[in-house]
Residue frames as qw, qx, qy, qz and C-alpha x, y, z in Angstrom:
[[0.694, -0.384, 0.366, 0.486, 14.14, 14.20, 58.78],
 [0.348, 0.855, -0.191, -0.335, 16.04, 16.39, 56.33],
 [0.925, 0.152, 0.223, 0.268, 17.88, 14.41, 53.67],
 [0.350, -0.539, 0.342, 0.685, 21.33, 15.50, 52.51],
 [0.450, 0.656, -0.154, -0.586, 21.19, 17.05, 49.04],
 [0.190, 0.383, -0.843, -0.327, 23.13, 14.31, 47.35],
 [0.177, 0.158, 0.962, -0.135, 20.92, 11.57, 48.74],
 [0.420, 0.564, 0.436, -0.561, 17.83, 13.53, 47.80],
 [0.392, 0.594, -0.404, -0.575, 19.04, 13.99, 44.23],
 [0.073, 0.218, -0.954, -0.192, 19.76, 10.23, 43.94],
 [0.300, 0.293, 0.849, -0.322, 16.36, 9.36, 45.15],
 [0.449, 0.640, 0.129, -0.610, 14.71, 11.83, 42.70],
 [0.276, 0.485, -0.698, -0.449, 16.75, 10.49, 39.79],
 [0.066, -0.016, 0.997, -0.042, 15.75, 6.95, 40.80],
 [0.379, 0.494, 0.602, -0.500, 12.10, 7.91, 41.04],
 [0.432, 0.626, -0.169, -0.627, 12.14, 9.54, 37.64],
 [0.165, 0.388, -0.847, -0.325, 13.65, 6.40, 36.10],
 [0.451, 0.090, 0.822, -0.335, 10.92, 4.09, 37.56],
 [0.673, 0.490, 0.260, -0.489, 8.42, 4.61, 34.72],
 [0.437, 0.623, -0.554, -0.336, 11.03, 3.62, 32.12],
 [0.180, -0.318, 0.929, -0.048, 11.84, 0.21, 33.58],
 [0.627, 0.295, 0.647, -0.319, 8.29, -1.23, 32.89],
 [0.613, 0.704, -0.088, -0.346, 8.51, -0.01, 29.31],
 [0.133, 0.591, -0.790, -0.097, 12.04, -1.49, 28.84],
 [0.356, -0.104, 0.910, -0.186, 10.85, -4.80, 30.35],
 [0.676, 0.479, 0.424, -0.366, 7.63, -4.86, 28.15],
 [0.549, 0.703, -0.358, -0.277, 9.69, -4.30, 25.00],
 [0.015, 0.486, -0.874, 0.011, 12.17, -6.99, 26.00],
 [0.481, 0.078, 0.832, -0.266, 9.43, -9.52, 26.81],
 [0.665, 0.558, 0.163, -0.469, 7.51, -8.79, 23.55],
 [0.687, -0.201, -0.225, -0.661, 6.28, -10.95, 22.05],
 [0.322, -0.312, 0.816, -0.366, 5.44, -13.48, 24.68],
 [0.607, 0.297, 0.716, -0.177, 2.79, -15.34, 22.75],
 [0.413, 0.341, 0.634, 0.558, 1.74, -15.57, 18.96],
 [0.103, 0.450, -0.005, -0.887, 1.03, -12.45, 17.08],
 [0.539, 0.544, 0.642, 0.043, -1.85, -12.21, 14.59],
 [0.121, -0.304, 0.373, 0.868, -1.10, -10.47, 11.27],
 [0.537, 0.556, 0.587, -0.239, -4.28, -9.75, 9.43],
 [0.119, -0.138, 0.578, 0.795, -4.26, -9.51, 5.61],
 [0.475, 0.447, 0.431, -0.623, -7.60, -8.16, 4.30],
 [0.616, 0.424, -0.415, -0.517, -7.54, -9.99, 0.91],
 [0.980, -0.031, 0.034, -0.196, -7.75, -13.63, 0.09],
 [0.671, -0.444, 0.517, 0.293, -4.79, -16.04, 0.32],
 [0.756, 0.261, 0.463, 0.382, -2.45, -16.39, -2.72],
 [0.350, 0.888, 0.121, 0.272, -2.36, -12.77, -4.05],
 [0.465, 0.503, -0.282, 0.672, 0.65, -10.40, -3.76],
 [0.330, -0.666, 0.235, -0.626, -0.49, -8.77, -0.50],
 [0.936, -0.311, 0.018, -0.161, -0.91, -12.22, 1.17],
 [0.855, 0.271, -0.210, 0.389, 2.58, -13.11, -0.03],
 [0.220, 0.620, -0.294, 0.694, 4.08, -10.00, 1.32],
 [0.619, -0.594, 0.169, -0.484, 2.36, -10.47, 4.65],
 [0.986, -0.157, -0.029, 0.039, 3.63, -13.97, 4.92],
 [0.697, 0.434, -0.243, 0.516, 7.10, -12.97, 4.03],
 [0.020, -0.633, 0.343, -0.694, 7.29, -10.25, 6.68],
 [0.814, -0.439, 0.062, -0.376, 5.46, -12.62, 9.16],
 [0.965, 0.028, -0.179, 0.191, 8.04, -15.27, 8.64],
 [0.429, 0.522, -0.320, 0.664, 10.94, -12.83, 9.24],
 [0.353, -0.595, 0.276, -0.667, 9.41, -11.55, 12.35],
 [0.945, -0.265, -0.048, -0.184, 8.79, -15.06, 13.66],
 [0.842, 0.206, -0.246, 0.435, 12.38, -16.07, 13.07],
 [0.277, 0.551, -0.279, 0.736, 13.74, -12.88, 14.61],
 [0.349, -0.471, 0.281, -0.760, 11.49, -12.54, 17.61],
 [0.076, 0.157, -0.963, 0.207, 10.94, -16.21, 18.52],
 [0.435, 0.348, 0.683, -0.472, 7.13, -16.31, 18.47],
 [0.348, 0.378, 0.731, 0.448, 4.81, -17.18, 15.55],
 [0.269, 0.397, 0.031, -0.877, 3.36, -14.19, 13.55],
 [0.364, 0.299, 0.881, 0.036, 0.26, -15.86, 12.18],
 [0.122, 0.049, -0.432, -0.892, -1.13, -14.60, 8.94],
 [0.302, 0.464, 0.795, -0.248, -5.02, -14.49, 9.04],
 [0.028, 0.140, 0.548, 0.825, -6.89, -13.65, 5.86],
 [0.131, 0.572, 0.677, -0.445, -10.03, -11.60, 6.35],
 [0.125, 0.142, 0.516, 0.835, -11.17, -10.41, 2.90],
 [0.019, -0.687, -0.724, -0.055, -14.30, -8.52, 2.14],
 [0.016, -0.945, -0.316, 0.082, -15.73, -4.99, 1.65],
 [0.452, 0.803, -0.130, 0.365, -12.66, -3.65, -0.10],
 [0.500, 0.244, -0.547, 0.625, -10.30, -4.43, 2.83],
 [0.296, -0.563, 0.163, -0.754, -12.61, -2.86, 5.39],
 [0.881, -0.370, -0.225, -0.190, -13.60, -6.07, 7.22],
 [0.823, -0.013, -0.304, 0.479, -10.09, -7.02, 8.04],
 [0.238, 0.454, -0.188, 0.838, -9.15, -3.48, 8.88],
 [0.538, -0.559, -0.029, -0.631, -12.01, -2.96, 11.29],
 [0.910, -0.309, -0.275, 0.017, -11.06, -6.17, 13.10],
 [0.662, 0.106, -0.285, 0.685, -7.69, -4.85, 13.84],
 [0.053, -0.514, 0.102, -0.850, -8.82, -1.43, 14.77],
 [0.687, -0.530, -0.056, -0.493, -11.19, -2.93, 17.36],
 [0.860, -0.033, -0.457, 0.224, -8.44, -5.27, 18.76],
 [0.561, -0.790, -0.045, 0.244, -6.53, -4.69, 21.94],
 [0.349, 0.889, -0.239, 0.179, -3.69, -2.29, 21.54],
 [0.686, -0.637, 0.351, 0.024, -1.06, -4.55, 22.92],
 [0.032, 0.645, -0.699, -0.309, 1.15, -5.41, 19.91],
 [0.414, -0.018, 0.909, 0.034, -0.58, -8.89, 19.28],
 [0.507, 0.646, 0.568, -0.056, -2.82, -7.62, 16.56],
 [0.173, -0.436, 0.389, 0.793, -1.25, -6.13, 13.35],
 [0.638, 0.648, 0.377, -0.177, -2.54, -5.27, 9.86],
 [0.506, 0.058, 0.513, 0.691, -1.00, -5.40, 6.50],
 [0.235, 0.747, 0.255, -0.567, -2.08, -1.92, 5.51],
 [0.514, 0.221, 0.597, 0.575, -2.46, -1.11, 1.83],
 [0.013, 0.014, 0.245, 0.969, -3.17, 1.74, -0.56],
 [0.319, -0.477, -0.718, -0.394, -6.85, 0.67, -0.38],
 [0.404, -0.563, -0.534, 0.484, -6.96, 1.91, 3.23],
 [0.140, -0.345, -0.018, 0.928, -6.08, 5.45, 1.99],
 [0.195, -0.161, -0.575, -0.778, -8.55, 5.38, -0.85],
 [0.350, -0.463, -0.814, -0.017, -11.35, 3.92, 1.27],
 [0.211, -0.386, -0.437, 0.785, -11.27, 6.83, 3.63],
 [0.189, 0.295, -0.087, -0.933, -12.96, 9.02, 1.01],
 [0.332, -0.044, -0.765, -0.550, -14.99, 6.47, -0.85],
 [0.424, -0.438, -0.792, -0.011, -17.06, 5.07, 2.08],
 [0.228, -0.583, 0.040, -0.779, -19.28, 7.46, 4.02],
 [0.798, -0.464, -0.024, -0.384, -20.41, 4.87, 6.71],
 [0.649, 0.239, -0.645, 0.325, -17.09, 3.41, 7.84],
 [0.685, -0.680, -0.242, -0.096, -17.16, 2.60, 11.53],
 [0.685, -0.455, 0.078, 0.563, -13.50, 3.70, 11.97],
 [0.272, 0.945, -0.161, -0.082, -11.17, 6.31, 10.90],
 [0.931, 0.151, -0.156, 0.293, -7.98, 4.66, 9.58],
 [0.398, 0.555, -0.328, 0.652, -5.60, 7.45, 10.33],
 [0.392, -0.632, 0.265, -0.614, -7.08, 8.26, 13.75],
 [0.886, -0.300, 0.166, -0.312, -7.64, 4.62, 14.82],
 [0.967, 0.076, -0.066, 0.234, -4.39, 3.08, 13.93],
 [0.405, -0.804, 0.343, 0.269, -0.65, 3.43, 14.79],
 [0.691, 0.650, -0.316, -0.022, 1.83, 3.33, 11.94],
 [0.856, -0.410, 0.279, 0.148, 4.55, 0.74, 12.50],
 [0.365, -0.418, 0.597, 0.579, 6.64, 0.39, 9.33],
 [0.622, 0.594, -0.153, -0.486, 6.35, 0.95, 5.59],
 [0.814, -0.043, 0.555, 0.167, 7.28, -1.94, 3.32],
 [0.291, -0.129, 0.569, 0.758, 7.21, -0.81, -0.29],
 [0.463, 0.510, 0.015, -0.725, 5.34, 0.64, -3.21],
 [0.582, 0.226, 0.755, 0.200, 3.90, -1.28, -6.32],
 [0.133, 0.386, -0.316, -0.857, 4.32, 0.68, -9.58],
 [0.648, 0.523, 0.482, -0.273, 1.56, 0.54, -12.14],
 [0.244, -0.144, 0.619, 0.732, 1.90, 0.49, -15.94],
 [0.565, 0.503, 0.117, -0.643, -0.41, 2.05, -18.56],
 [0.287, -0.090, 0.869, 0.392, -1.11, -0.67, -21.15],
 [0.547, 0.414, -0.031, -0.727, -3.23, -0.68, -24.31],
 [0.825, 0.266, 0.495, 0.063, -4.49, -3.22, -26.76],
 [0.451, -0.188, 0.508, 0.709, -2.27, -3.16, -29.88],
 [0.274, 0.623, 0.620, 0.391, -5.22, -2.03, -31.93],
 [0.120, -0.921, -0.227, 0.292, -5.05, 1.39, -30.34],
 [0.647, 0.602, 0.043, 0.467, -3.30, 3.71, -32.67],
 [0.168, -0.916, 0.242, -0.272, -0.87, 5.11, -30.26],
 [0.844, 0.097, -0.371, 0.375, 2.67, 4.11, -29.23],
 [0.328, 0.128, -0.440, 0.826, 3.24, 6.94, -26.77],
 [0.075, -0.577, -0.633, 0.510, 1.25, 8.72, -24.10],
 [0.122, 0.441, -0.090, -0.884, 0.91, 11.98, -26.22],
 [0.252, 0.020, -0.740, -0.624, -0.39, 9.97, -29.07],
 [0.190, -0.417, -0.883, 0.099, -2.86, 8.20, -26.86],
 [0.001, -0.546, -0.435, 0.716, -4.12, 11.53, -25.41],
 [0.195, 0.314, -0.350, -0.861, -4.52, 13.04, -28.85],
 [0.252, -0.122, -0.879, -0.387, -6.38, 9.97, -30.07],
 [0.147, -0.434, -0.813, 0.359, -8.58, 9.87, -27.02],
 [0.097, 0.465, 0.193, -0.859, -9.58, 13.56, -27.52],
 [0.245, 0.137, -0.588, -0.759, -10.86, 12.70, -31.02],
 [0.557, -0.251, -0.723, -0.322, -13.32, 10.06, -29.67],
 [0.183, -0.360, 0.546, -0.734, -14.35, 11.20, -26.23],
 [0.706, -0.090, 0.429, -0.556, -16.06, 8.45, -24.10],
 [0.851, 0.339, -0.252, -0.313, -15.39, 5.86, -26.76],
 [0.453, 0.424, -0.743, 0.252, -12.32, 4.24, -25.18],
 [0.812, -0.494, -0.202, -0.237, -13.01, 1.75, -22.46],
 [0.131, 0.622, -0.629, 0.447, -10.71, 1.83, -19.47],
 [0.807, -0.273, -0.520, -0.062, -10.60, -1.47, -17.42],
 [0.128, -0.599, 0.589, -0.526, -9.72, -1.69, -13.80],
 [0.313, 0.029, -0.917, 0.245, -9.59, -4.32, -11.05],
 [0.258, -0.624, -0.725, 0.134, -12.74, -2.91, -9.48],
 [0.092, -0.874, -0.229, -0.418, -14.40, 0.32, -8.39],
 [0.367, -0.888, 0.176, -0.215, -12.22, 2.57, -6.29],
 [0.918, -0.137, 0.087, 0.362, -9.24, 0.16, -6.49],
 [0.365, -0.605, 0.317, 0.632, -5.74, 1.68, -6.95],
 [0.377, 0.151, 0.687, 0.603, -6.01, 0.78, -10.69],
 [0.078, 0.799, 0.578, 0.148, -9.24, 2.73, -10.93],
 [0.217, -0.918, -0.119, 0.311, -8.08, 5.89, -9.15],
 [0.453, -0.349, 0.459, 0.681, -4.74, 5.83, -11.05],
 [0.286, 0.401, 0.659, 0.568, -6.80, 5.88, -14.36],
 [0.036, -0.898, -0.436, -0.044, -9.10, 8.71, -13.04],
 [0.375, -0.740, 0.149, 0.538, -5.98, 10.87, -12.06],
 [0.436, -0.040, 0.598, 0.672, -4.80, 10.32, -15.64],
 [0.164, 0.689, 0.624, 0.329, -8.08, 11.40, -17.18],
 [0.209, -0.916, -0.235, 0.248, -7.99, 14.56, -15.06],
 [0.384, -0.654, 0.290, 0.584, -4.45, 15.52, -15.78],
 [0.347, 0.032, 0.699, 0.625, -4.69, 14.61, -19.50],
 [0.388, 0.359, 0.040, -0.848, -8.09, 16.16, -20.11],
 [0.326, 0.079, -0.797, -0.503, -9.53, 13.09, -21.66],
 [0.725, -0.081, 0.239, -0.641, -12.83, 11.15, -21.41],
 [0.312, 0.194, -0.921, -0.133, -12.50, 7.49, -20.92],
 [0.774, -0.302, -0.157, -0.533, -15.37, 4.98, -19.91],
 [0.235, -0.441, 0.797, -0.340, -14.50, 3.09, -16.76],
 [0.842, -0.049, -0.390, -0.370, -15.25, -0.61, -16.85],
 [0.338, -0.560, 0.673, -0.345, -14.68, -2.34, -13.58],
 [0.761, 0.064, -0.631, -0.138, -13.94, -6.03, -13.20],
 [0.820, -0.550, 0.057, -0.147, -13.71, -8.37, -10.21],
 [0.702, -0.485, 0.373, 0.364, -10.00, -8.22, -9.94],
 [0.155, 0.714, -0.465, -0.500, -7.28, -7.36, -12.39],
 [0.297, -0.143, 0.906, 0.264, -6.90, -11.04, -13.58],
 [0.436, 0.533, 0.715, -0.122, -10.45, -10.98, -14.78],
 [0.288, 0.863, 0.048, -0.412, -9.84, -7.85, -16.94],
 [0.210, -0.569, 0.625, 0.491, -6.74, -8.95, -18.73],
 [0.445, 0.229, 0.814, 0.295, -8.44, -11.39, -21.25],
 [0.296, 0.845, 0.445, -0.030, -10.80, -8.64, -22.35],
 [0.066, -0.869, 0.250, 0.421, -7.92, -6.21, -22.74],
 [0.378, -0.279, 0.765, 0.441, -6.09, -8.65, -24.81],
 [0.362, 0.455, 0.777, 0.240, -9.03, -9.40, -27.01],
 [0.118, 0.167, 0.282, 0.937, -9.81, -5.70, -27.41],
 [0.245, -0.682, -0.673, -0.146, -13.17, -5.53, -25.60],
 [0.254, -0.940, -0.047, 0.221, -11.55, -2.82, -23.46],
 [0.670, 0.657, -0.065, 0.338, -8.72, -0.87, -24.76],
 [0.265, 0.586, -0.452, 0.618, -6.57, 0.54, -21.93],
 [0.764, -0.580, -0.283, -0.010, -5.78, -0.20, -18.25],
 [0.009, 0.729, -0.559, 0.395, -3.43, 1.02, -15.53],
 [0.938, -0.200, -0.280, -0.048, -2.26, -2.52, -14.25],
 [0.633, -0.681, 0.356, 0.097, 0.09, -3.74, -11.67],
 [0.277, 0.715, -0.591, -0.251, 3.47, -3.99, -13.44],
 [0.245, -0.292, 0.924, 0.039, 4.31, -7.67, -12.57],
 [0.591, 0.360, 0.694, -0.201, 0.89, -8.92, -13.72],
 [0.555, 0.782, 0.050, -0.278, 1.14, -7.07, -17.04],
 [0.136, -0.708, 0.601, 0.346, 4.80, -7.79, -17.75],
 [0.490, -0.009, 0.837, 0.241, 4.35, -11.17, -19.46],
 [0.478, 0.723, 0.497, -0.046, 1.63, -9.66, -21.83],
 [0.072, 0.929, -0.195, -0.305, 3.94, -6.85, -22.62],
 [0.271, -0.556, 0.713, 0.331, 6.90, -8.88, -23.46],
 [0.513, 0.222, 0.812, 0.167, 4.77, -11.23, -25.59],
 [0.020, -0.035, -0.436, -0.899, 3.35, -8.32, -27.63],
 [0.094, -0.569, -0.811, -0.103, -0.21, -9.05, -26.51],
 [0.148, -0.921, -0.313, 0.178, -0.35, -5.61, -24.79],
 [0.497, 0.507, -0.067, 0.701, 1.61, -2.36, -25.49],
 [0.490, -0.610, -0.346, 0.518, 3.00, -0.43, -22.64],
 [0.228, 0.836, 0.135, 0.479, 3.02, 3.35, -22.83],
 [0.002, 0.682, -0.347, 0.644, 4.31, 4.46, -19.45],
 [0.525, -0.257, -0.699, 0.411, 4.99, 3.44, -15.78],
 [0.296, -0.847, -0.290, -0.334, 3.18, 5.38, -13.04],
 [0.674, -0.518, -0.160, 0.501, 6.17, 5.70, -10.74],
 [0.005, -0.952, 0.053, 0.302, 8.02, 8.92, -10.58],
 [0.051, -0.640, 0.681, 0.353, 11.13, 7.24, -12.27],
 [0.716, 0.301, -0.544, -0.318, 11.51, 4.53, -14.96],
 [0.843, -0.345, 0.352, -0.217, 11.59, 0.83, -13.68],
 [0.203, -0.502, 0.797, 0.268, 14.42, -1.66, -14.10],
 [0.619, 0.233, 0.749, -0.036, 11.91, -4.32, -15.42],
 [0.508, 0.694, 0.438, 0.263, 11.22, -2.01, -18.39],
 [0.407, -0.484, 0.035, 0.774, 14.11, 0.50, -18.51],
 [0.184, 0.138, 0.456, 0.860, 13.19, 1.90, -21.92],
 [0.167, -0.686, -0.665, -0.244, 9.61, 2.66, -20.88],
 [0.067, 0.431, -0.167, 0.884, 9.09, 6.32, -19.88],
 [0.072, -0.380, -0.708, 0.590, 7.54, 7.45, -16.57],
 [0.071, 0.765, 0.620, 0.161, 4.12, 9.08, -16.86],
 [0.284, -0.829, -0.152, 0.457, 5.62, 12.16, -15.29],
 [0.381, -0.152, 0.451, 0.793, 7.81, 12.79, -18.33],
 [0.012, 0.411, 0.602, 0.684, 4.57, 13.76, -20.10],
 [0.391, -0.752, -0.352, -0.397, 2.29, 14.75, -17.25],
 [0.300, 0.391, -0.542, 0.680, 4.51, 16.45, -14.68],
 [0.397, -0.270, 0.494, -0.725, 3.51, 15.61, -11.11],
 [0.887, -0.030, -0.273, -0.372, 1.62, 12.36, -12.14],
 [0.062, 0.368, -0.881, 0.292, 2.35, 9.62, -9.56],
 [0.815, -0.171, 0.021, -0.553, 0.30, 6.53, -8.81],
 [0.411, 0.256, -0.869, 0.106, 1.11, 3.19, -7.10],
 [0.793, -0.498, -0.283, -0.209, -0.11, 0.71, -4.58],
 [0.096, 0.601, -0.622, 0.493, 1.75, 0.27, -1.31],
 [0.792, -0.358, -0.494, -0.013, 2.11, -1.98, 1.74],
 [0.051, 0.520, -0.523, 0.674, 3.03, -1.42, 5.33],
 [0.480, -0.326, -0.786, 0.212, 2.27, -2.57, 8.88],
 [0.292, -0.495, 0.144, -0.805, -0.09, -0.67, 11.37],
 [0.289, -0.174, -0.860, 0.383, -1.37, -1.54, 14.78],
 [0.226, -0.789, -0.556, -0.135, -4.36, -0.45, 16.75],
 [0.000, -0.775, 0.125, -0.619, -4.20, 3.09, 18.14],
 [0.613, -0.672, 0.283, -0.304, -2.50, 3.17, 21.62],
 [0.969, 0.003, -0.160, 0.188, -0.11, 0.36, 20.98],
 [0.577, -0.731, 0.105, 0.350, 2.92, 0.87, 23.29],
 [0.368, 0.874, -0.293, -0.123, 5.57, 2.99, 21.46],
 [0.306, -0.581, 0.752, 0.060, 8.45, 0.64, 22.65],
 [0.687, 0.156, 0.709, 0.027, 6.63, -2.36, 20.96],
 [0.559, 0.809, 0.147, -0.107, 6.16, -0.22, 17.78],
 [0.049, 0.859, -0.498, -0.108, 9.79, 0.77, 17.76],
 [0.508, -0.329, 0.793, 0.064, 10.82, -2.83, 18.19],
 [0.699, 0.457, 0.548, -0.048, 8.67, -3.99, 15.28],
 [0.323, 0.929, -0.100, -0.153, 9.90, -1.07, 13.14],
 [0.219, -0.721, 0.640, 0.150, 13.48, -2.04, 13.78],
 [0.562, -0.074, 0.817, 0.100, 12.97, -5.67, 12.77],
 [0.626, 0.656, 0.419, -0.052, 10.93, -4.92, 9.69],
 [0.232, 0.918, -0.274, -0.167, 13.62, -2.43, 8.49],
 [0.383, -0.496, 0.763, 0.157, 16.11, -5.11, 9.10],
 [0.681, 0.300, 0.667, 0.046, 14.08, -7.38, 6.80],
 [0.521, 0.835, 0.156, -0.085, 13.93, -4.80, 4.10],
 [0.003, 0.834, -0.538, -0.121, 17.72, -4.44, 4.32],
 [0.657, -0.232, 0.713, 0.075, 18.16, -8.12, 3.91],
 [0.174, 0.396, -0.610, -0.663, 19.22, -9.09, 0.40],
 [0.014, 0.163, 0.969, 0.183, 17.11, -12.26, 0.08],
 [0.160, 0.625, 0.666, -0.374, 13.99, -10.57, 1.43],
 [0.139, 0.629, -0.163, -0.747, 14.61, -7.58, -0.89],
 [0.057, 0.207, -0.819, -0.533, 14.93, -9.93, -3.84],
 [0.056, 0.354, 0.933, -0.002, 11.72, -11.70, -3.05],
 [0.118, 0.715, 0.384, -0.572, 9.86, -8.36, -2.74],
 [0.099, 0.523, -0.421, -0.735, 11.35, -7.10, -5.95],
 [0.050, 0.035, 0.937, 0.343, 10.09, -10.26, -7.61],
 [0.073, 0.637, 0.740, -0.204, 6.58, -9.27, -6.50],
 [0.222, 0.679, 0.294, 0.635, 7.09, -5.84, -8.13],
 [0.438, -0.853, -0.272, 0.084, 7.54, -4.24, -4.77],
 [0.415, 0.615, -0.233, 0.629, 9.93, -1.25, -4.59],
 [0.620, -0.446, -0.523, 0.378, 11.21, -1.38, -1.05],
 [0.066, 0.651, -0.155, 0.740, 11.20, 1.70, 1.12],
 [0.590, -0.390, -0.605, 0.366, 12.00, 1.75, 4.84],
 [0.015, 0.580, -0.101, 0.808, 11.55, 4.45, 7.36],
 [0.014, -0.020, 0.711, -0.703, 10.36, 5.40, 10.88],
 [0.048, 0.563, 0.815, -0.127, 6.77, 5.09, 12.15],
 [0.050, 0.710, 0.163, -0.683, 6.48, 8.86, 11.80],
 [0.035, 0.334, -0.606, -0.721, 7.62, 8.69, 8.22],
 [0.021, -0.243, -0.923, -0.298, 5.06, 6.07, 7.41],
 [0.045, 0.657, 0.638, -0.400, 2.34, 8.02, 9.16],
 [0.065, 0.598, -0.178, -0.779, 3.19, 11.12, 7.09],
 [0.032, 0.117, -0.806, -0.579, 3.13, 8.95, 3.92],
 [0.017, 0.464, 0.885, 0.041, -0.37, 7.53, 4.72],
 [0.072, 0.715, 0.406, -0.564, -1.73, 10.90, 5.50],
 [0.062, 0.495, -0.392, -0.773, -0.37, 12.45, 2.29],
 [0.022, -0.044, -0.903, -0.428, -1.71, 9.52, 0.26],
 [0.048, 0.556, 0.793, -0.245, -5.15, 9.72, 1.86],
 [0.112, 0.696, 0.118, -0.700, -5.37, 13.47, 1.15],
 [0.026, 0.334, -0.636, -0.695, -4.22, 12.98, -2.50],
 [0.095, -0.219, -0.898, -0.368, -6.75, 10.22, -3.46],
 [0.079, 0.620, 0.627, -0.465, -9.47, 12.03, -1.39],
 [0.139, 0.588, -0.105, -0.790, -9.21, 14.80, -3.87],
 [0.149, 0.167, -0.802, -0.553, -9.37, 12.49, -6.89],
 [0.018, -0.349, -0.934, 0.076, -12.32, 10.50, -5.49],
 [0.145, 0.654, 0.432, -0.604, -14.26, 13.70, -4.97],
 [0.174, 0.509, -0.371, -0.757, -13.45, 15.16, -8.39],
 [0.198, 0.070, -0.873, -0.440, -14.25, 11.92, -10.21],
 [0.694, -0.132, -0.015, -0.707, -17.43, 11.25, -8.22],
 [0.498, 0.110, -0.860, -0.010, -16.40, 7.88, -7.13],
 [0.653, -0.368, 0.242, -0.616, -18.87, 6.14, -4.83],
 [0.295, -0.210, 0.915, -0.177, -18.86, 2.87, -2.98],
 [0.516, 0.009, -0.641, -0.568, -20.73, 0.05, -4.70]]
């Protein structure tokens, strides 16, 4: 039987629309059960607080619990691998961090490729660092510090929160761009390094701004520059490192990723809700209190950001000869 042209076109249009309906229905139904948000550091730290803040927002907006699960270990690789291996259905998410971009070049035996095996969902924000020195260091500016360091190569100890951490690679980038030789002294976390920095056993560190702020304001440490491209409101008189070393930029960051293959309509729904959280005044205030400079965008924007950061730190890791411990 030959169908009239109009009837045929109506049937064709209906058939073409059929694949769309399951996707729409799936997005509308999501989430139908609790969602696990893995944070690959111990409870209580800034990443954990950020994860719980975003999880609480999503729970309230989407009507299902977003349960934070802390899975620390192996420089965030244990928690990351757990999410990479999970079902790509939107019910397993990861609080991604700058460590994920750095680890891609530091570890030769990872059983996953972070960029290949994850789907970017949404960026959350960046965490600026600050270059701080013990007051005994005869330098009040970055140029003075560089000049002093060049007179005693290898004699200045640079603390960090651990090998291959954002604090470490920020210092290595400074060493390369400034042409100075500093001796790296890794600690088990930034908190463990601060007493030695205050006492003068180590002389310089690129620390997380909120963690260093109290020491700076009390005069126990001297701040020389922030590592963000622009000056920070918390220390408006403090210059950015790029004012002395053009192109210098280093910070930690947070965002949400899912296993590769997570349905795009679910990714888009999560992205929309997380961006709504970042636009909410109370949420922004809480993130700012944690030292987090909020930045929102599309999943594609976040994917490009991760790729660029991975490439950048890959070059630093290679040139500095950083190896996994």
